[in-house]
N, C-alpha and C positions, 0 to 999 in steps of 0.2 A: 409351662411357666408363662410363656407369652400369652396364651389364651386366658390364663387367670388374670393377668394384668389388664387385658382388654375388658374382660367381663366385670371385674371389680370397679372399673371406671364408671360403669353405668348401673350396676346391680350390687346388692349387699350379700346375696346368697349364691354359693357356688357348689354344684353337686358333681362329684367325680366318681365314675365307675372305672376301676382298674383291676385287672385280673389278679387274683390272689398271688402274693409273693413278688409283685412287680415294683414294690417300693413306694407305697402310698404314704407311709410315715415320712420318708425322706422328702417327697414332694411337698407335703404339708409344712415341714420345717423350712424348706426353701421359700415357700410363699410367706410364712410368718417372718422370716428374716427380711424379705423385701419390704413388707408392710411396716416393720419396726424401723428399718434403716431409713426409709423414706418419710417417716414421721406420720404415718396414717393411723397407727394404733399405739396404745400404751402397754397393754398386756395381752397375753395369749392364754386361753383356758381350753384345755382338752378333756374330752370324755371318751371312755373306751369300755368294752364289756367286761374285762378281767384285770386283775392286779398285774398279771404277767404282761399284758399288753401295755398297761400304764407304765410299768418299769421300762419297757422297750421305747416308749415315746419319750420318757425322760432322758434316756441315754442318747437317743438320736437328736433331740432338740438341744441338749446341752452341747453336743459336738458341733452341730450346724450353726447355732446361734452364737457359740463361744461366750455364753453367759450362763449364770445360774438359772436352772430351770427345775422346778420342783416345789413342794410345799415347805420352803425354807425362807429365811429372812433375805430380803433384797433380791428376790427372784423376779425374772421378767415374765414368769408365768408358771403354770402348774398343770398336772394331769390328774384326773380323778376317774373312778369307775362310775358307770351309770347308776349302780345301786346306791352310791353315796349321795345322790341328789336328794333323796328323801330325808337325809340327816344333816344337811347343811344349815348353818345358822342364818338368820335374816341378814346379818352383815355380809355374808358371802354373796347373796343375790344383789346387793347394792353395787357390787363391782361392775355389773353390766350396764347400769345407768349412770354411775359416777365417773366411769372411765371409758375410753375407746378400746374395745376388745375385739380380737379375732377369736371366735369360738369354734373349735374343731370337734367334729363328731366322727369317731372312728367306727367302722362297721355300723353305719347308720340304720341298716335294715332292722336292728334290734328295737328301734324307736318307732312305734306305730301311731298313726292317727293324724287327722287334719283338724279335729275339734275334740274337746274334752270328753264328749260322749262316745266317740269311736276311737279311743286312744288307749294304749297300755300306760302303765305308771310313768315310764321314762318319757314317752311321748307327751303326756300331760305336762310334765315339768318343763319340757322344751317349749311347748305352745304357750304356757302361762307365764313363764319366767324369763325366757331367752329370746323367743322369736322376734319380738318387737323391741328388744332392749339391746342386743349385741350390735356392734357397729358392722361387723362382717361375720358371716358363718361359712364354714367349709365342711361339707358332708362327704364322707368317704365310704365306699363299699366295694368289695370284690364280687358280691352276689346280691345285687340290689332288688330283691323281692322277698316276700314273706310267705311261709307255708300256709298261714291263715288268710292270705290274700288281703289283709288290711293295707291301706296306703301307708307309706313311710312318711314320718314327720318331716316337714320342710321341703318335701319333694313336690315336683309339678308333674301332671299327667295330661296326656292328650285327651280330648273330648270329641267323640264319645268312646273311642277305642280303649282308653284307660292305660295307654303305654307310658312308662316312666320317661320323662324328659331329662337326660343327662347333659350337663354343660360341657363335659369332656369324657371321652371313652378311650380306654387303652386296653385292647383285647389281647388274648393269649397269643394269637398269631403274631401280632406286632411285637409283643414282649420277647418272643423267641427269636424273631428276626433281628431285633435290636441287641440280642445277647444278654438280656436282663433275666430271663427265665430259662430253666432247663426244658428240654422237650420231653413230655411225659410218655411213658410206655405203660399202658394199662393192660394187665394180664388177668383174664377171667379164668378161674380154675373150675373144671367140671369133672364128673366121673361118669363113664359110659356104661357102667354095670353096677347097679345098686339092687340089693335084695332086702325086702321088708317082710318079716314074719309077724303076723298078728295072731296071738293066741287068746282065745276065749276059754271059758271053763271046760268045755268038752271038745272044742274044735280048734284048728289052726289053719291059716291060709298063708300062702307064699306069693308075693307079688314082685315083679321085676320092673325096674325103671332104667331108662337110658340116659337120664340127665337130672340135675338138681331141679330144673324147671318142672319136669314131669312129676318128680317126687313131691315137690311142694304144692303142685296144683291138684294132685290126685290122691293124696294120702293125708293122714292126720299129723304127719311130721311137719314141724314148723321150722322157719329159718333159724330161730334161736336154738332149736335142738341141734342143728348142724354146727352152729358156732361153738357149742359146748362139747362136741364129739372129738375125742382125742385123735381119731384117725384123720378127721378133716383138719384139725389144728396142726397136726404134724405135717400134712401135705402142704398146707399154705406156708407154714413157717419154714419148711425145708427149702422151698424155692426162693423164699426171701433171704434165707441164710446163704444159699449158693450165690445169689446175685450180689449180696453185700460183700462177700469174700472176693468176688470178681472185681467189684468197683474199688475195693481197698487196695488192689494191686497198683492202681494209679493215683488213688486219693486215700492215703493211709488212715486218715481219721474220719472217713465217711461213716455215717451213722444210720441206723434203721429205727423206724417208729412202728410199734404195734398198737393199734387203736382197739381197746378192749370194750366189752359191753358193760361190765360192772366190776366192783372190787373183787368179788369171788372169781370172776372170769379172768381178771388180770393176774391173780396169783396162780390160777390153773396154767395160764400161758407161761408165767415165770418158771414154774416147775418144769415144763417141757423145754424151755430154753436152757435151764440148768442141766437137764439130762443130756443136752447136746453140747455141753461145755461152752455155751455162749455167755459172754459178759452182758449184764443188763442192769437197769434200774427200773423200779416200779414207782409211779407217782399217781396218787389218787387224792380225792378230797380228804381222806383220813390219814394221808402220809404226813408225819411231822416234818415241818420245814420243806414242804414240797417245792416251793418256788426256789429255794436255795439249791435243792437237788437238781432242778431243771437248769438253773444257771451253771452249776458245776458240769452237768452233762454238755451244755453248750460249748464248753471250753476244753473238755477232756477227750479221750479217745475210746470210751466205753462203746461197745458195738450197738446195743439195743436200749431203747427206752420204751417201757410198756405203760400206757397212760389211759386213764378214764376221764374224759372231759377236762384234762389239764393242759393238753397241747392241741389247741384248736385254732380258731381264726386269730390272726394277728401275731401269734407266737413265732418268733424268729430264731430258728436254730439252723444256720446255713448248712451245716455239715450233714443234715438229714437228706438222704437222697433215695432211700428205699422205705416203703411202707407196706405193711400187711393190714388190710382193713377188715377188722373182725368185730365191728360194732353192730348192734341190732338196729341202730338208727338208719333209716332208709329214706332220707329226704335229699333232694338234689342240692339244697343249700349246704347241708352238713358234708355231703360227699365232696363237693367242689372245694369247700374250705379245708378239708383234710388233705386233698390233693395239693393244695397250695402250700402245705407245710414242707413239701419236698421239692418245690420248683425253684427256690431261690438259689442262684448260682454263686459259687465261690471264686471261680477263675475262668480264664478263657477256654480251657480244655474240659471244663466241667459241664457237659452238655446234656446229660440224660437223667431222668428220674423214673423210678420203677414203683408201680402200685400194683399189689396183688390182692385179688378180691374173689370171693365165691361167686360163681355165675348165677346169681339170683336175678330174676327178671327185671326188677326195678333198677338194680345196680348196673345191669347190662345196658338198660335204656339210657341211664345217665352217662355211662361211658361213651355210648355212641353220640350223644349230644355234645360231649366235649370234643369228640373227633369232628363233629360238624362245624365246630368253631374254626377249623382249618380248611384250606382248599381240599377238594376231593382227591387230588392226586397225592396228598400228603397223609391220607388216612387209609390204612389197610387192615383188614380183618383176616387172620389166617390161623390155621390149626397147627399147633406144635406138639410133638410127642415129648412128654416129660422124661421118659426113660425107654429107650429102644428095647432093652432087655425085657422090661416088664410088659411092653406091648407084645413082644413075641410070646411071652408066657400067657398073656391073656388070650391070644389067638389059639394057642395050643390047648389051653384049658379054660373054657368059657365060664366055668363055675368057680374059678379060683378066687377066694375072698379072704379078706383080712379078719382079725378077731371080731367077734360080735359086740354090739353095744345094746344095752337094754335101757328102755325109758318107758315111763307111763305118761298118759295124757295129762297135760296141765293147762293152766289158763291161756297159754299161748297156742294150744293145739286145737284146731277146729273139730267139732264133734257133730255127727249127724243129728238133726233135730228129732227129739223124742219128747213125749209128754213126761210130767214129773214122776208119775208112777213107774214108767219104764226106766227112767234114770235111776230111781232108787233101788230097783231090783236087778239091774244089769251091771255087772262089774265091767269097768273099762278094760279093753284088751291090753295084753302085754305086748309091747312092740319091740322087736329085735331087728336092728338095722345093721347091715354090713355092706362093705364096699369092696370092689376089686382093688388090687394094689396099683392099678394103672390110673393115673389122673391125666385128663386132657387139658391142655392150656390153649386158650384163645388169646392171642396177642393183638391188642388194639394199638397199633404203632402210630404215633403222631410224630412225624419227622420234622 
């Protein structure tokens, strides 16, 4: 807050990078209260990526400002989605020139570009309508970069290195030390004995793999094939269920998040949770009143919520402390934002968050980078046996496998290059994939 006051005395734009779940919205509300109380601004206008985040902004600002905040009569400000920018009336945009405004951009990395030719739609609106009109701007991001490498609107970069210049940074290590965020425990789940049978019209071959990394790198099996395999889903869900049950011994209403790939996948996961007698809710873009269901989950004690792109960046459900990451999205930005959903603390003794993920190479690399955000002596990588009994059985019977899974090649599976005539005459092989009952866990412990 002190840095914001000093900065705004000489500059109109303030860019904040704060680790996900560290309270960026509360910081923004406190800055807005100061500017309003000291008479520097007349109104506060906020933009955010989703309606769920907008609702959270309205709740926080109403409480902190102790005034009406929202698109209602006599409000001191309001929050809108970035998508709504395209549909605002001309009268809306006159607010920025007729009055002194603080304009806040949450998750600013969604808005790309420094000029209209190299901008996305939201970035263009900011450059053309707000950049030179708002009295003050406050840009917030937990992950201030873009997968397409375009510059972020209103951001400044070093020359020639191109490094983002942040006016204030609040990293994960500091947030944990300050007691703002939980300490993450990222667990990568692998299998040491995988068997793949490839059957062509007259022949069949059997290949063995010692890890998911080897399987994905040396076979037609795709990462998404693993995500839809009941054996894999059961293995990941079971460790998440066990952990949630353990946490609920001390935090009775603790919740778990399952990040699914698509709607069909979410319902597949829901059926598995149902078979394990686990309470759950499913929220997707097709779920009626999904935002109301999310808000109900925020305040009740249902164990799990299964979501497809509905509980992502900025969504605040403090009781979430366990997550199984089963999304096909493998970008570092998305992965860190999902981790942020389980980092927000509820009380002094609420110190740990648990993330379970398949040991896919990219996700393992991102996990290690998160560990690198902390001192070396606080990050350890160790092997844990999921089940001692199953490990003994594996050693006694190296060929012990679970039920088989059959899949055919699809658009997600790489196929060897052949010409068109060969592709039309050769049937794709039938793939039968099976796993040992023993799953190895790599615990990346961030203390």
